[in-house]
C-alpha positions in Angstrom: -22.0 -5.4 -59.8 -23.6 -8.5 -60.2 -27.6 -8.7 -59.6 -29.5 -11.6 -59.3 -32.2 -11.7 -61.9 -34.9 -13.4 -59.9 -34.8 -9.9 -57.3 -34.7 -7.6 -60.5 -37.3 -5.0 -60.4 -38.7 -6.6 -57.0 -37.0 -4.1 -54.9 -37.4 -0.3 -55.5 -37.5 2.8 -53.9 -41.0 2.3 -52.8 -40.8 -1.0 -51.0 -37.0 -0.9 -49.8 -38.1 -0.6 -46.0 -41.0 -3.6 -46.4 -37.9 -5.8 -47.8 -35.2 -4.6 -44.7 -38.3 -5.3 -42.3 -38.7 -8.7 -43.9 -35.0 -9.5 -44.0 -35.0 -8.6 -40.1 -32.8 -5.2 -40.7 -36.0 -3.5 -39.3 -39.0 -4.6 -37.3 -41.7 -6.2 -39.0 -44.6 -4.1 -38.6 -47.1 -6.4 -40.2 -47.8 -10.1 -41.0 -46.4 -10.5 -44.2 -43.0 -9.0 -43.3 -43.1 -11.3 -40.4 -44.2 -14.5 -42.6 -41.3 -13.3 -45.1 -38.8 -13.2 -42.3 -39.9 -16.6 -40.8 -39.6 -18.2 -44.7 -36.0 -16.7 -44.8 -34.8 -18.1 -41.4 -36.6 -21.4 -41.1 -33.6 -23.1 -41.3 -31.3 -21.1 -39.4 -29.8 -22.3 -36.2 -30.3 -20.1 -33.6 -27.6 -20.7 -30.9 -29.2 -19.2 -28.1 -32.3 -21.1 -28.2 -32.0 -22.3 -24.0 -30.7 -19.0 -22.6 -32.4 -16.4 -21.3 -31.4 -12.4 -21.2 -32.1 -10.2 -18.3 -33.0 -7.4 -19.9 -33.6 -5.2 -16.9 -30.2 -5.7 -15.6 -28.7 -4.3 -18.7 -31.4 -1.4 -18.7 -30.3 -0.8 -15.2 -26.6 -1.2 -15.3 -26.2 -4.2 -13.0 -25.1 -6.6 -15.4 -22.0 -8.1 -15.2 -19.8 -11.0 -17.0 -17.3 -12.9 -14.7 -14.2 -13.6 -16.8 -11.9 -16.3 -15.5 -8.3 -15.6 -16.2 -6.0 -18.7 -16.6 -2.1 -18.3 -15.4 0.2 -19.4 -18.2 3.0 -21.4 -16.9 6.4 -19.8 -17.9 9.4 -22.2 -18.4 12.3 -21.7 -16.4 14.8 -20.7 -19.1 12.5 -18.2 -20.6 12.0 -16.8 -17.0 15.7 -16.3 -16.9 15.8 -14.7 -20.3 13.1 -12.2 -19.1 14.9 -11.7 -15.7 17.9 -10.7 -17.7 16.1 -8.4 -20.1 15.2 -6.7 -17.1 18.3 -6.2 -15.6 19.4 -4.6 -18.9 16.4 -2.2 -18.8 17.2 -1.3 -15.3 20.8 -0.8 -15.4 21.3 0.6 -18.9 24.2 -0.6 -20.9 25.7 -3.6 -19.5 24.8 -6.7 -21.0 23.8 -4.8 -24.5 26.5 -5.7 -27.2 28.8 -2.8 -28.6 27.2 -2.6 -31.9 23.7 -2.2 -30.6 25.1 0.5 -28.5 26.7 2.5 -31.2 23.5 1.9 -33.4 21.4 3.6 -30.8 24.1 6.5 -30.2 24.2 7.1 -33.7 20.5 7.4 -34.3 20.0 9.8 -31.1 22.6 11.8 -32.8 20.7 12.1 -36.1 17.7 12.7 -34.5 19.7 15.8 -32.4 21.0 16.9 -35.7 17.4 17.1 -37.7 16.0 18.9 -34.7 18.4 21.9 -35.1 
């Protein structure tokens, strides 16, 4: 694994929590960590600047996101094909080519032979 030479020796067991807090993985507990965090993320484009979050509704379980559904128009020929497939599924073998039926029967026979 490659390491960046400018950080070599700066992060160790004794200060790993300090660095995690400074980079935002833990909450900052002092001014130094907060200053480091602000310096690291000074150019970051925070996309939720003008949006407020209702914490009480999240905690109380009343927060709800409404989703809009969009109906996708189906062309007439595709609709007819879907209807034909529904009919085949309901009526069984009518409309299915003979070679497909034989393949299905062979598969069922093979499965029955394997289970015995």
